[in-house]
C-alpha positions in Angstrom: 89.5 129.7 105.7 88.1 126.6 103.9 86.5 128.9 101.3 89.2 131.6 101.2 90.3 132.9 97.8 93.2 131.0 96.3 95.4 134.1 96.4 95.0 134.3 100.2 95.7 130.6 100.7 98.9 130.9 98.6 100.1 134.0 100.6 99.5 132.1 103.8 101.6 129.1 102.4 104.4 131.3 101.2 104.7 133.1 104.5 104.4 129.8 106.5 107.1 128.2 104.4 109.6 131.0 104.9 109.0 130.9 108.6 109.3 127.1 108.7 112.6 127.0 106.8 114.2 129.6 109.0 112.9 127.8 112.1 114.3 124.5 110.9 117.6 126.0 110.0 118.0 127.6 113.5 116.7 124.6 115.6 116.9 121.3 113.7 120.3 119.9 112.8 118.8 117.2 110.5 117.6 119.8 108.0 120.4 122.3 108.4 123.1 119.7 107.7 121.2 118.4 104.6 120.7 121.9 103.2 124.2 123.1 103.9 125.6 120.0 102.1 123.7 121.2 99.0 124.6 124.8 99.3 121.1 125.9 100.3 120.4 128.8 102.6 117.0 129.9 104.1 117.2 133.1 101.9 117.0 130.8 98.9 113.4 129.8 99.8 111.0 132.7 99.4 107.8 130.8 98.7 106.2 127.7 97.1 108.0 128.3 93.9 111.3 127.6 95.5 110.2 124.4 97.3 111.8 122.2 94.6 115.3 123.5 95.6 115.0 121.5 98.8 115.9 117.7 98.8 113.1 115.2 99.3 113.3 113.4 102.7 112.4 109.7 102.8 111.5 107.4 105.7 115.0 105.8 105.4 116.5 109.2 106.1 114.7 109.4 109.4 115.7 105.8 110.2 119.4 106.7 109.6 119.0 109.7 111.9 117.6 107.5 114.6 120.6 105.1 114.2 123.2 107.9 114.3 121.5 110.0 117.0 119.7 107.6 119.4 117.1 107.4 120.8 115.1 110.2 119.0 117.3 111.2 116.1 118.3 114.8 115.2 115.1 115.7 113.3 113.1 116.7 116.4 114.7 120.1 117.2 115.2 121.7 120.5 111.6 122.9 121.1 109.7 122.3 124.4 107.9 119.1 123.4 105.0 117.9 125.5 104.3 114.5 123.9 105.6 111.8 121.5 103.6 109.9 118.9 105.2 107.4 116.6 104.6 105.6 113.4 103.1 102.2 113.5 106.2 100.7 111.9 104.3 99.0 109.1 107.2 99.4 106.7 110.1 99.6 109.2 110.9 100.5 112.7 108.5 102.9 114.5 109.7 106.5 114.2 109.0 109.0 117.1 107.7 112.5 116.4 107.7 115.2 119.1 104.9 117.7 119.4 104.9 121.1 121.2 101.7 122.2 122.9 101.1 124.6 120.0 101.7 121.7 117.5 99.1 119.6 119.3 96.5 122.4 119.4 96.8 123.1 115.7 96.4 119.4 114.9 93.4 119.2 117.1 91.9 122.2 115.2 92.5 120.5 111.9 90.9 117.3 113.3 87.8 119.3 114.4 87.6 120.8 110.9 87.7 117.3 109.4 85.0 116.0 111.6 82.7 119.0 111.2 83.0 118.7 107.4 81.7 115.1 107.7 78.7 116.1 109.9 79.9 115.7 113.5 78.1 118.2 115.7 77.4 119.1 119.3 75.3 116.4 121.0 76.7 113.5 119.0 77.9 110.5 120.9 81.1 109.7 119.2 82.7 106.3 119.9 86.4 105.9 119.0 87.4 102.3 118.3 90.9 103.1 117.2 93.9 102.1 119.2 95.0 104.6 121.8 98.7 104.1 121.5 101.8 105.7 120.0 99.8 105.9 116.9 98.3 109.4 116.7 94.8 109.2 115.2 92.8 107.9 118.2 94.0 110.9 120.2 93.5 113.5 117.5 90.0 112.2 116.7 89.1 112.6 120.4 90.5 116.1 120.6 88.7 117.2 117.5 85.4 115.8 118.6 85.6 117.4 122.0 86.3 120.8 120.3 83.0 120.4 118.4 81.1 119.6 121.7 80.5 115.9 120.9 80.4 113.4 123.7 83.4 111.1 123.2 83.3 107.4 124.2 86.9 106.3 124.0 86.5 102.6 124.0 89.7 102.1 122.0 90.5 99.1 119.8 89.2 95.6 120.3 92.4 94.7 122.1 91.2 96.9 125.0 87.4 96.6 124.7 86.3 93.4 123.1 84.0 93.7 120.1 81.0 92.3 122.0 81.5 95.0 124.6 82.0 97.7 122.0 78.7 96.8 120.5 76.8 96.7 123.8 78.2 100.2 124.6 77.2 101.5 121.2 73.7 100.0 121.6 73.1 101.0 125.2 74.7 104.4 125.1 73.3 105.5 121.8 76.4 106.0 119.8 75.7 108.1 116.7 79.3 108.3 115.2 81.8 105.5 115.0 85.4 106.4 114.3 87.6 103.4 113.3 89.4 101.6 110.6 87.2 100.3 107.8 88.2 96.6 108.4 87.3 96.8 112.1 84.0 98.5 111.5 83.1 95.8 109.1 84.3 93.2 111.6 81.9 94.8 114.2 79.1 94.3 111.8 80.0 90.6 111.5 80.1 90.3 115.3 76.8 92.1 115.7 75.1 89.8 113.4 76.5 86.8 115.3 75.0 88.3 118.4 71.6 88.5 116.8 71.6 92.3 116.5 70.2 94.2 113.5 73.0 96.6 112.5 70.5 99.0 110.8 67.7 98.9 113.4 69.3 98.2 116.8 71.8 101.1 116.7 71.5 104.9 116.4 74.5 105.2 114.2 74.4 107.8 111.4 78.1 108.3 110.5 81.2 106.3 110.4 84.5 108.0 110.0 87.6 106.3 108.9 91.4 106.6 108.8 94.6 104.6 109.2 93.5 102.3 106.4 92.2 103.2 102.9 88.4 103.3 102.7 88.0 101.7 99.3 84.8 102.2 97.5 83.7 98.6 97.9 84.4 98.9 101.7 82.4 102.1 101.8 79.5 100.6 100.1 79.6 97.6 102.4 79.7 99.8 105.5 77.0 102.1 104.4 74.7 99.2 103.4 75.3 97.1 106.5 75.1 99.9 109.1 72.8 102.3 107.3 75.2 105.2 107.7 77.2 107.7 105.7 80.8 106.6 105.7 83.7 109.1 105.2 87.4 108.7 104.5 90.4 110.6 105.7 94.0 110.5 104.7 96.9 111.4 107.1 99.8 110.0 109.0 101.7 110.2 112.3 104.3 112.4 110.6 101.6 115.0 109.5 98.7 115.0 111.9 95.4 115.7 110.2 96.3 117.1 106.7 93.2 116.1 104.7 89.6 115.2 104.9 86.7 114.1 102.7 83.7 116.4 102.5 80.1 115.3 102.2 80.5 115.1 98.4 82.9 112.1 98.9 85.0 113.1 95.9 88.5 113.4 97.1 90.5 114.7 100.1 90.5 118.4 100.7 93.9 119.6 101.9 94.2 121.8 104.9 96.3 124.2 102.9 96.7 126.7 105.7 98.8 124.1 107.4 100.3 121.9 104.6 101.7 121.9 101.1 101.4 118.8 99.1 103.3 117.9 95.9 102.7 115.0 93.5 106.0 113.9 92.1 107.5 111.2 89.9 108.6 108.4 92.4 111.7 107.8 90.2 113.2 111.4 90.0 110.9 113.5 92.3 110.0 115.8 89.5 106.5 117.2 89.3 104.1 115.1 87.3 101.6 116.4 84.7 98.2 117.7 85.9 96.0 114.8 86.9 98.7 112.2 86.7 99.5 109.8 89.5 102.6 110.2 91.6 104.1 109.9 95.0 102.8 112.3 97.7 105.3 114.6 99.2 104.2 116.9 102.1 105.5 119.9 104.1 103.9 120.7 107.4 104.0 124.5 107.7 102.9 125.0 111.3 105.0 122.3 113.0 107.6 123.4 115.5 109.0 120.1 116.8 109.7 117.4 114.1 108.3 119.1 111.1 108.3 117.3 107.8 109.7 119.3 104.9 109.3 117.7 101.5 108.7 114.4 103.1 107.7 111.4 100.9 104.7 109.6 102.3 105.2 106.8 99.7 101.5 106.9 98.9 100.3 107.1 95.3 97.7 109.7 94.4 97.0 112.7 92.1 95.6 116.2 92.3 91.9 116.5 91.3 91.3 119.4 89.0 88.4 121.8 89.2 86.4 123.1 92.2 84.4 120.9 94.6 80.7 121.3 94.6 80.8 121.8 98.4 82.2 125.3 97.8 85.6 124.8 99.5 88.4 126.4 97.7 91.2 124.1 98.9 92.9 121.7 96.5 91.9 118.1 96.6 93.8 114.8 96.3 92.3 111.7 94.6 91.8 108.6 96.6 95.1 107.0 97.5 95.7 104.0 95.2 98.2 102.4 97.5 101.6 102.7 98.9 104.7 102.3 96.9 105.9 99.5 99.2 102.5 97.7 98.8 102.6 97.5 95.0 104.2 94.2 94.1 105.2 92.9 90.7 103.8 89.4 90.1 104.9 87.8 86.8 105.5 91.3 85.5 102.1 92.6 86.4 101.6 95.4 89.0 99.3 94.2 91.8 97.8 96.1 94.7 96.0 94.1 97.4 93.0 96.4 97.3 92.2 94.9 93.8 90.8 92.0 95.8 88.1 94.1 97.4 86.5 95.0 94.1 86.0 91.3 93.5 84.7 90.5 97.1 82.0 93.2 96.7 80.5 91.3 93.9 80.3 88.0 95.9 78.0 88.4 99.0 78.7 84.7 99.9 82.1 85.9 101.0 83.1 88.2 103.9 85.3 91.2 103.5 88.3 90.2 105.5 91.1 88.9 103.2 94.8 88.2 103.1 97.1 87.7 100.2 100.1 85.4 100.4 102.9 85.4 97.7 105.2 82.4 97.3 107.8 81.3 94.7 107.7 77.7 93.5 110.7 77.1 91.3 110.7 80.0 88.9 107.0 80.7 89.2 105.2 83.1 91.5 102.1 81.7 93.3 99.4 83.9 94.7 96.9 82.8 97.2 94.0 84.8 98.6 92.5 83.8 101.9 89.0 84.9 102.6 86.1 83.9 104.9 83.1 82.1 103.4 79.5 81.8 104.6 78.8 78.6 102.6 79.5 74.9 103.0 79.6 71.8 100.8 79.1 72.0 97.1 78.1 75.7 97.2 81.4 76.4 98.8 83.3 74.7 96.0 81.3 76.6 93.5 81.9 80.0 95.0 85.7 79.2 95.2 85.7 78.6 91.4 83.8 81.9 90.9 86.1 83.8 93.1 89.2 82.5 91.2 87.6 83.4 87.9 86.7 86.9 89.0 90.1 87.5 90.4 91.8 86.6 87.2 89.4 88.8 85.2 90.2 91.8 87.5 93.9 91.4 88.1 95.1 89.5 85.0 96.7 87.0 87.3 95.9 83.3 88.2 95.1 83.4 91.9 94.3 80.5 94.1 91.5 81.0 96.6 91.6 79.5 100.2 88.1 79.7 101.8 88.0 79.8 105.6 85.1 79.7 108.1 83.6 82.9 109.3 85.8 84.5 112.0 88.8 82.2 111.3 90.8 84.7 109.4 89.8 87.6 111.7 91.2 85.6 114.6 94.4 84.5 112.9 95.1 88.1 111.8 94.2 89.4 115.3 91.9 92.1 113.9 90.9 93.3 117.3 94.5 94.1 118.2 95.9 95.7 115.0 96.3 99.4 114.4 95.9 99.0 110.6 95.4 96.2 108.2 98.3 94.4 106.5 96.9 92.7 103.5 99.9 91.0 102.0 102.7 88.6 103.0 105.4 88.4 100.3 107.3 85.1 101.2 109.1 85.0 97.8 112.7 84.4 98.6 111.9 83.1 102.1 110.7 79.6 101.2 111.8 79.1 97.6 110.9 75.6 96.4 
């Protein structure tokens, strides 16, 4: 399927879309009510070309459904669900999503496809250091790895298995693949070094696989250098399951097009953008029975990559996600994404990779502070602070104050071992105006 001709993939999508629309019309009041209000009938949707007739669904629409139809909303449908997973609530209240047994099996297959593309194979010892919670990805990674015949070590996040214990298990049990967020895998490298371990020599790791947080290129290079591995990124969400994966070429996310349709739209009017242009990602899950997403805005900014991938797969690819619409903030009229900080930290080995951005307003002026851990003391510490502030201004165009903390201090305050995904920015403007 991954190398199927485009015509075959498009026929699969057209057929899957027609079935999905009829299924939602018959079983899910949330969609039927919205479509009826706009005079849309299932017969109006014959394939991908008609997708634009349907309204885009946003997170706030699901939140309103939950308020009006507690506790689960009216977007689940009357299917025989076997489990609930929920969003992490990073931009609002957690939203539950039902799964039928078939839904779960399909997602597990897509997860196996993802892991196989990145080199996981029978005989690997795959340690999952993601949270096993309402968030989906720890479970789907486990299911996918088991389908490939890997031996899964489900240690979970640092909240369940402390980092020192995680590392001892990885060392003693010969873990070859580590699945976790980029920030936690880098944190494990810091802890290993404090324990006197050599991350490149004392472990058998060959792959790290990442999701839940963006794997920026600076973070990838840091992980690969420190652990001596190949690091791969994946993009998805609780709402979708396992829609994309990075192949060994590491040049964009392949879409599982036999299960999903992605659109890249203008965030202002939800019209298609020009080829190669950035826009907001809108997704439709073709296979889902319970709680499908149909033209659902993920609020993430990306673009389609043109041309074939050297790996030989025929599926379309998405560019690396630049950020979430809600994460982009305007500071003194300048668009700022927290990930801009990472490109600076990569150039300064005296600083560690964990960081946090705080925005305040003093009078009529915005103040930006970046907190980061530093390995230096004394005069050298003051010097690197000046360098960091200078590099931040050159990269972002903004004057940003640096606050240097001792190694481990920021990781403790942000409770890195307990979190599901990193939150990099705290916008306090309006809370404590001076």
